[in-house]
N, C-alpha and C positions, 0 to 999 in steps of 0.2 A: 424500452425495458418494460416487460409485462409483469406487474406485481400481482401475484396470485396467492401468496401465503400471508396469513394474518397472525399477529402476535399481540397479546394483550399484556400491557405493563401497568402496574400500579405505582404511583409516585406519591410522596408526601406533598401536600398542597404547596408548601413553600418551594420545594424543589421543582415542581411542575411550573409554578409561576416564573421561576428563574429561567427554565427552558423556554417558556413562551417569550420572555424578554429577549433572550439570545436569538431565537428563531425570527422574531419580528425585526430585530436589528439587522439581520442578514437577508431579510425578505424571503423567508421560506417557512414552511410549516414545521411544527414540532416533530412530526413523523419523519420529514426529510432530514431534519437535524440529527435525529437518532439513527436513521439509516446510514447517513454519512459517517457518524461516529463509529458505528459497528464496522462499516467497511474499512475505515482507516485503521482501526485498532486490531481487528481480527482477520480481515480478509485480504489484506495486502501481502505481497510476497514476504516470506520469512526473512527477517534481518540477518539471521545467521547465514542464509544462502547468499545474500548480497555481500556479506563480509567475506565469505569464502572466495567469491568471484574477484573482489578487490584485492585480497591477499594474493591470489594467483597472479594477477596482473602485476602487482608490485614486486613479487618475488622473481620475476623473469629477469635473467641476467643478459639476455640478448637484446639487440636493437630491434624494435618492432617495425621500424621503417616509417613510412608516411602515415598521415592520419587515415587515408583511405585504406591502407593495408591493415592498420589497427582495427578499424571498423569491420573489415572483412574477417579478421581473425576472431574478433569478439563474436560475430555472428555465427561462425563455425563452431566455436568452442564453449560458449556460455551455457547453452542448454545442458551439455554433458557435465559441466561443473556443478550446476545447480542440482542435478539429480544424484550426485555423488554423496553417499552418507557421511 
């Protein structure tokens, strides 16, 4: 991953010290800790879309068949479900 955009954040010294402790305990930098937090909170797939997909699967009254058949059906249909408003 090529990091090319810079953001400047200002923290209260106590908050930054706590972030340093957390980062150190995980063996990473404060910047990496913040990037991971932003990714997991804002950039992961929308939970509502995941919920719709699960509800669709649960609502089906037919027998899906074997696990291989289920995986194939999910592969064919999940993208369309996630794009549905």
